[in-house]
N, C-alpha and C positions, 0 to 999 in steps of 0.2 A: 246510854244503855249498855250494861255489861252483858255480853253474850259469850257462849262457849264456842271456841274455834278449834277445829282439828288441825294440828300443826305437824303431826308426825304419824307415820304408819309403818308397822313392821309385822312380818309373819314368819312362822317357822313350821316346817313339816318334818316328821321323822324320815330318816333315809330309807327305811325299809318300805318298799312298794309291793303290794299284793294285788295281782291282776285277777280278773274274773276267771281266767284259765287256771290260776293257782287255786282258787276256791273250788273249782270243778273237780279237782283231784280228791277232795274229801267230802264234797257235798253233791247231792243229786241235782246238779244245775249245769249251766253252760254259759259261755260268754254271751251268746245271742239271747238267751233267756233273761239274763240280768240286764243287758242293755235295753231290750225291748220293754221291760217293765219299770226301769228306773233311770235309764240314761247313763248309768255308772259303768266305767271301764276299768277303773283301778281305785285303790285307796292307800293311804300311808298308815302304817301301823307302828306304834311305839315299840322299841326294842325292850327286851327284858331289863328292868332296872331304870328305864327311862320314864319319868313321871310327869304328871300334869304340870307341876310347878317348874320343872326343867324346861318343858316346851314353852310355857308362859314366859319364863325368864328370857329365853333366846329371842322371842318375838318382841319383848319389851326393850331389850338392848337395841334392837334394830329400829324400833319406833323412836327411842330417845335420840339415836344418831340422826334419824331423818328430821327430827325437830331441832337439831343442834342444841340439845340440852343434855344435862347429866342427871343422874338419880338424885343428886343433892338439890336440884331445882324443884323436885316433885314433892308436893305436900299431901297428896292423897293417892293411894293405890286401890283400885277396885278390880276384883277378879270375878268374872262370870264363868261358872263351871257347874257341871252336873256330876263330874268325876273328881272330887276334891282329893288333895294329897293324902289327908287323913280326916277322920271325923272331926277332930279338933287338934290344933288351932286351924285358922283359915288357911287356904292355899296362898292367899296374899301374904301371910306371915312368912311362909317358906320362900316365896319369891323375894320378899324384902331381905330375908336372911342371906340369900344368894348374892344380893347386891352389897351386903355388908354394911347396911345402914340401920338406924333405929329411930328415925323421925317420922312424923306425919301420921295421918289416919290411914288404916289399912283394913279392908273387909271384903267379904265375898257376897255375891248375889246369886241366887239360884232360881232361874226361870227356864231351865232346860234349853231347848233350841231357840227360845226367845231371849236368851241371856244377854246377847250383845245389845239389843235395842233397850232392854231394861237397864243395863249398865250404862249405856250412853245417856239415857234420860236422867239417871241418878247423878252421873258425873256433871251433866249440864246444869242440873238444879243446884248442885253445890257451888258451881262457879257463878251462876247467875245471882245467887244469894250472898255472895262474897265469902263463903266458907272455904273456898279453895281458889288458888290462882293457877296452879299447874297440876293436872290430874293425869295419872297413867291408868288407862282403862284397858284391861287385858281379858280376852276370852280364850280359855285353854281347855282342851278335852283329851282324855284317853278313853274314848268310848269303847275301844276294843276290850277294856278291862271289865265292862259290864255287858258284853255281848255273848250270847249263847252261840258258839261256833258250830253247833250241830243243828241249829234252827235255820233252815234255808230262808224263811220269810224275813228274818232280821239280819242274819250274818252277812248278807251281801250288800247291805245298805250303809254300813257305818265305817268311819275312819277316824284317825287322830290328827290333831294339829292345833295351832294357836295363832291368834292375831292380836295385835295391840295398837291402840291409838294414844297419842299424847293430846290432851285437850287443855287449852289455855284461855284465860280471861282476855277478852278483846272488847274495846270500846267501839260500838257502832251506833250511828244515829237512829237506826231502825232495822226492821227485819228485811228490808229491801236492799241493804248494802253490806258488803263484806262477807267473807267466809264465816259460817257459823252453823250451829245446830238451830234450825228454825222452829222445830216443835216435835212432839211425840204424842202417841196415843197408845195406852197399855190396857190390857184386859186379862182376866183369868176366870174360868168357870170351873170351880172345884167339884161340881157335880159330875164332871167327866174325867175324873182321875183314873178310872179303870180302863180307859181306852188306850192309854200309853203310860206305862209305869214299870218300875222294877219289881221283882217278886221278893225283894229283901230290903232291909234297912236296919240301922243300929238299934233302934227301939223296937221295930216290928218283929224281927226274928234274928237279930244279931249277926246278919250277913250283909254284904253289899248287894247281893242279888244280881239278876240279869234282866235285860229289857224284855218286856212282853208287850205286844202291840196288836190291836185289832185294825189291820191295814185298811180295810174299806171305810171304816168309820173315821180313821185318821185322815184319809184322803178327802172325804166329804167335808169334814170340819175345817181342814186346812184351806181348801179352796175358798169356802165361804168366809171364814174368819180373816184370812190374810187380805182378801179383796175388800171386805167391809172395813177393815182397819185403815187401809189406804184411802178409801172413799171418805171415811169420817175425818181423818187427819187433813185431807185436802180441803174439805168443807170448813174445818176448824181454822185453817190458815188462809181461807179465801183464795184457793188455788185450784187449778185443773190439771189433769194428766198431761195436757198439751204443754204445760210448763216444766214437766219433768224431763231432764236430759237422759237419765239412766235409772232403770229400776234394778235394784239389787235385792232379790228375795233370798230367804233361807234356802240353802241348797240341799233339800231333802230328797227330791225326786223330780226328774225332768217332766214327768207327766203332771205333777202338781204345779210346777212353774208354768208350763204351757197353759193349763186350765185357768190359772189365776190371770195370766196375760190376756186370754180371750175374754174372761169375765170383765176385766177392766178396759178392754178394747185398746190394749197397749201393744205396740209392735215388738215382735221378738227381737228385731235387729237392735233395739235399744234396751235389751235386758241382758245383764251380765250373768253368764252361766259358767260355773266351774265344777258342778257336781260330777261331771265325767272324769275329772282328774282327782278329786278329793273325796268323793262320796259325801255322806252326811256326817259332818264334824260337829253337830249340835251348835253350841254357842259360838264356836269359832268359824262357822261357815260364811257368815256375812263379811267379816274382815278379810278372810281368805279370798272371797270373790271380789271384794273391793280392790284388793292388791293386784289381782289379775287385770282388772280394768285400768288401773293406774299404770301398771308396768308396761302394758302393751299400747299405751297412749290414747286409748279411747276416752278415759275420764280425764278431764282437764280442769285446771283451776277456774273457778267461776261456775262450773256445772252444778245443776241442782239434782240431787240424788234422793230417791225414795228407797228406804230400807224397810223390809217387812219380814216377819217370821211368825211361826206357830210351833209350840212344843208341848211337852207333857205339862199337865196341870188341869185342864188344858190352858196354857198361857198363849197369848198372842199380842202383837203390837207392831207399830211402825214408827219410823223416824224420818223426818225431812232434814236434809243436810245440804247446805251450799258449800261445795268443795273449794 
């Protein structure tokens, strides 16, 4: 059986750190107000001229090094982003250009904050069907470029960053042996687009727009949909939460993470949290949190991970990974 195995991980964060106190200088807010409502203490913001493709490229270089591969070994590049380099071509095209190569399939996926689990599933499917041997899956965002910095309800929540994984074809006897992507569950309800969206678009009004969000509705749907996606995927794979070593949810808001954990009856001590350091980096948040757990030694080879997210669309989904 050919399965997709994650063999490399790399992340990149802009150097510029903006604290809650920094935001309080221009917004009617405070460090305590932001922390109490979101758990966020700081966020990284891309510098002027620093783009989504640049962040993604740096994360990809690190992932390739971690996998002991070069870009010449890669036959597919997939980029998950809500903040593309340009309307066209794909952000992946600009990342490939930075590597100076011209081979393989390259494309973007757009599922907002669910982008990493959507991209992971897409990459795994290509590998399992034999269409790819070595895939570079990148999630990169400059959410600061579509943030209304005068809107206190959204400006405090978002940050920029990128994460990347190298996924390779691996022969395993079954789903019970070896590091691999075990399965995924993806959903989207287009009837809920107005809950979280930008007020612009190339076709809609010829602008990129800024984020607009109905916070209470997003919270309610996030808790319900993230938890249900986890439960459905576990049932699909004939597993229980007791078999999960680490839960890595989308890092949108600490209150959402806590509520999902309680709904799943999953201990906080086994949940990876990085929202305090990175804020909501949309598609990049799960690989950034994954890297925190790997780097500090909590996540070890052989551990079973549950990844789950919800974002604009509304899109949501989960992935089971044996690390």
